[in-house]
N, C-alpha and C positions, 0 to 999 in steps of 0.2 A: 134541568132543574135549576141548576147556577143561572143561566140564562133569564128563564123566568123570573128568578129571584132578582137578578139584576135589573130586568125591565122594572118591576115593581118598584124598587128602589130609586131608578132613575127618575120615574114618572113622579113618586112621592117627593123627592128631593126637589125637583125643579118647578114644582108648585109650591112650596114656602121658600125527545128525543127521537129522531128516527132516521132513516135509511141514509143511503150514499151521498155522493158526492155534491160539492156547490161548482161553480163556474170556475173553470179551470183557464189557466194562462201562464205562461213562459214568465219567470219570475226573473226582472232585473239584475242584473249584478251591481250586488249594494256592500259597500266596504263595511268591515265589522265597526260596531258601536266604538267611539272612541273611549277610552279607560278615564277614570275619574282623574287618577294620578297614580304614579308607579308605589306611592305608599301605601295604596289601598289595598295591593297585594298581600300585605304583610297583615296577619289578623290582629296584631296588637293595635296597629294603627287604625285598622277599619273599624274596630271596636269603639274608637273614639271621633270616626269620622263624623263632622258636622251634619247635622239633619237635613240642614239648607242643602249641603251638597247632593246628599243621597236624592234629596228630591228633584233638584236640577238636573240629574243624572235620569232618574226617570221619568223626567219630561221631553228630555233627549229620545230615549228610547220610544217612547210611546210617539211621538212626533214623527221618529223614522218610522214606524209601524202603520199609522194613517197614511204616510205619502206611498211607501212600499204597497199596500194593501188597495188603491185606489179610493182610500176615504178621503185626502184631501187633494187629490192629483190627477191626472187624467191617465193614470196608469190602469192595468185592467182589474176591476172589482174582484178581488178575490176575499171570500168571507168562510170561514170555519169557526163552528158553534162555541167550540170550548174556547179557543183563541179571545173571540170576541168578546164572552162573558166576561172574561179578567179583564179584557180592555175597557168595556164600560164602568167596570167597577175602578179601575184605576183613575179613568177621567172624571168619576163621579169625585173621587179622592182628591184629586188636582185641583176640582174647581174650589172644595171648601177649603182646602189647605192654603191655598195661593190666593183665594179671593177673585179670581179670574173668570169671568162666567163664559168665556171661550170654550173651557174644557167642558163643562155642562153642556155647552152646544154640539160638542164631538161627540161627548155619548150619546146624546138624542139624535144625531143625525147617524152613528153607528147603528143603534137600537133599530132606527128605519130602513136602513140600506139592511140590515141582515131581515129583518120582514121582506123586506121586497127581494132579497136574493134566496133566502133559505126557505122562505115560505110560500115560493113558486117552484115548479117543476123546474129541471137543468135545460138548457136551450138545446142538447143534444137528445133529449128524452122525446119517445114518441107522444107523451102527453105534455099538455101545456097549460100555462095561467097558473091560477093557486091552486095548492094542493087540498085546500078545502072543499073545492068546487064553486066556492061561493061567488056569486056576480061580484065584477068589482068593486062597487060600492060597499057592498055587505064585506069582502074580503078586507077593505080598507079599515073598516072599524073594527074587524076581529081579525087581525093577521094572522094570529097562531091558532084560530080554533083548527086545523087540520094538521098542525104541529109544524114542527120546522126541522128542515134535512140537514144534517149533520155539516155536510161541505166537502166530504171528500173529492178527489180529481176522478176516481173509477166510478161509474154506474154502479147501482147495485145490484148484487148478483142475482139472475134470472130464477124461476124455481127449479127448472133442470138441469142447472150449473153446480157441480160439486162444492163444497165448503172449503176454503183456502184459507188457513189461519195468518198467512201473512198479508194477505189482502183485508181481512176482516180488522186487524187489530185498530190498522189505520181507520096519560097514565090508564091511561087506562086499557089500551089496545095493549100493553106490553104486561100486562098481570091476568092470568088464569089460575083455575085450579087444580093441583096437582093430587092423586092418590084417591083412595076411595072416600076418605074424610074431608074431601075438599078442602085440603092444605092450599093456601095462597102463594104463588111463586111469580117471579118474573123473568121474561126473556130479557137477555142482555142487548139485543139488538133487533128491529122489526123492519120489516119493509115500509117503503115511504107510505102506503095506503094502510099501514097496520093490518094486514090481511095474513101476514103469514112470518114466522121468525127467522131471521136470518142467522142470529147466533143463539140457540137454547140454554145457554149456561145462565147462569145469575151471576152479576158481580156480588162480590163480598159484601161490598158495604153500599148496595144501590138502594135497599130498603131503608137503611138507616139514614142517608142522604135524602131520601124521598121524605120521609117521616118529619125530619128536621127543618126541610124546604116548606113543607106544606104549612108547620107550625109557624114559620117565619112569614109567610104567606098571609095567614090568618092575623098575627100580629099586626103588619103592616098594615090590612085591612081596616083594623080596628083604630088605628091611630090615623090613620087618613080622614077619619070621622066623615059618618055617613055613608061608607063603602060600605058593601056587602058584597062577599064572595056568592059567586054562583058557579058551581055547584058549591055548599059551604066546608066540604073535603074532611068532613068526619067520618064516612065511611072509607073514604081511601086513607085517610091516617090509621084507622081501624085495620085495615088490610096491612098496611106497611109493619105497623106494630106486632102483627100476627106473623110475620114473615122474618122479624128481626129475632123471635124468642129463642130459634133453636141455632142460630147463625153465629158463630165464634168471630168476635173483632177482630182479636190479636193479627197484627201480620208483621212481616220483616219489609215491605216494599216500602220504599219510602215515601213514594206518591200517597201509598195508602194509609202511613202513619201521619202525615202532611193531615189528609182529610180527617182521620179521627182527631186531631189536634184543633183543627177549624171548627169541625162540629161541637165539640166541647166549648170551645168559644160562643160559638152562636146559642148552644143551650145555656151556656151561664148568662148571657144577655138576656134572652124571653126569661129565665128564672129569676132575674132581678127585675123585669118588671111583672112577675106575676103570671106570665103567660105560656107555661110549658108544663104538660102534664105528667111528666116522669122526672121527677127532683134526683132520682138517683143516676140518671142515665150519665150526667156530666163525668161524674166520678168513674163509673164503669168506662166510660171513652178516655180518660185520662190514664187510667191503669193498664189498658190494652195498649194504647200509646207508648206507653213506658217499657212494657213488655217487649214490645216490636223494636224501641230503640235500642234498647241492651242488647238484640239480636243484631242489630244493625250494625251498631259500632263494634260487634267482636267480630263478625263477617268480614270487616276492613273495606268495604268498596267504595268509602271516600278516599282511599289511599290510590287507587288506579290510575291510569292515565287518561287525559279527557278523551281520547278515542274509544275508550273502553264504558264510559257513564253517558247517562242519558240527564242533558242538564234541566229539562222542565220535571223530571220525576225527583231528583235533588231539590231542586229549587221550590218545589210543592212542599217539599220537608221543611226548609228554611222558613218559608210561611207560616207554615203549622206551629214551630218552635216561636217565632216572634208573637204568635196567637198567644201562647201560654205567656209570653213577659208581659204582653198586655193584660193579661189577666193579674198577673202579681202587682200591677199596680194599684189593685183596687183591694186586692185580699190576699190573706195569706195560709195556707192549708199544706199538710205533710207531701201531698201527691204533686201541687203547683212547685214548693220548694226543690224536691226530688227532680223534677222534669230541668227543674233550672240548672242541673250540671250538663246539659246539652244547648245550653245558649252558645258557647263556644263553636259547636258544631254547625250552628246556622250561620256565623261569622264565615268559618272556614268556606262552607259551601259558597256563598255568594262571592267572597273574597276569589276562589278560584275561578268561578265562571266570570268576574270581571277582567279577569287576566287577559289581554288580549292574544297571549299566545294560545291560550286554550281555547279561544275564540274562532282559531284557525283550525280546528278540528271539524272532521267529518258529520260528525254528531251535532256539533253545534249549528253548522250551515244547514244540514237536511231539515232541521225543524226550527228554520231560525226566527219565524214568528211567534209562535208559543214561547220560544226559550227566551225572546227579547221582551216579550208580554211580561211574563211571568218572573223575570230577573228585576223587571222596574216594580212589580207588586211587592218583591220580597225588599225593595230599597225603599218603597214609598207604600206600606202595606195598609194605610187607616180607610182608603175606599174600600176594601177587600173587607177588611176586618170589622170596620165601625160605619157602616155603609148610612146612616142617617145624616144629615145636615143639622 
């Protein structure tokens, strides 16, 4: 969902999920990203860090990512849908914030590279060509018609293979009717051809993310002027709305909490434009996130050593908290003010993962691409939080 929204954002700005892995390749040894300065590691000084310095560090992280994954170098092309979606948003934001068109060009190049890598079967697959099965000319015109692969290094699990949770962690075909009353549900993961579920469970916030993303796509199409969505997404949004009805939103998972806060920010923007059909959803998301933050803070996970923490999950929370701070710049209400108690938590998380000592942890380097890209987002979040030029 995030990459689809990112593609629409990039296309609009520059004019004014399915199965297993992508191309694999041994990652070249890369030194840790240099720190901004030693004072950044202290929360008090990090809070006063000049915005320009944060942006410069975000640029450095993104250019390292572009080089390391073959976007701007001759290294092996390595694409992963989640990471690349954040990267597209980051490049869009940097283009706007710096006035330098090269970052918009990198965003478009990355979208094109994702289409031509994850829109096609992996080289080791017995199948070849575009996932959609369209001829080359048609596929170039509609590169996401058959969906996009996630980009994992391992091939998708064959029908006869047993489920392996360790292996699997790393719209329409996903939605099905369950029970005698035809209740709508989603599979968490499907095979590349959408013929069978690889993971049958439904993610806690999948329906919510889909609903908000579709509302975002409809609003973007309207703002483009003369653009018309096909299909119009009304039926799909109704499906997602029905799935949201009996699902608890509260979670103590940092990435999940961050997702709730980002969705609340997206809903808030759409409400300001009178383009969102459920005005009460924003406060429901904020309340659920606040409950989760209270639980997360009590658990003390942010006091653990780097080896026991996953940076990208914590940085997702930091990005969400920064989304709330952005909302407070234009409005004030009790939920936003109460969530302000956790502004320092975002600063602590960012400062922790800026520390070169913590970047030497195996948990940082095992997920280097997504960790660095999301650290860049937390430092310069405008492209992700406010994508319009």
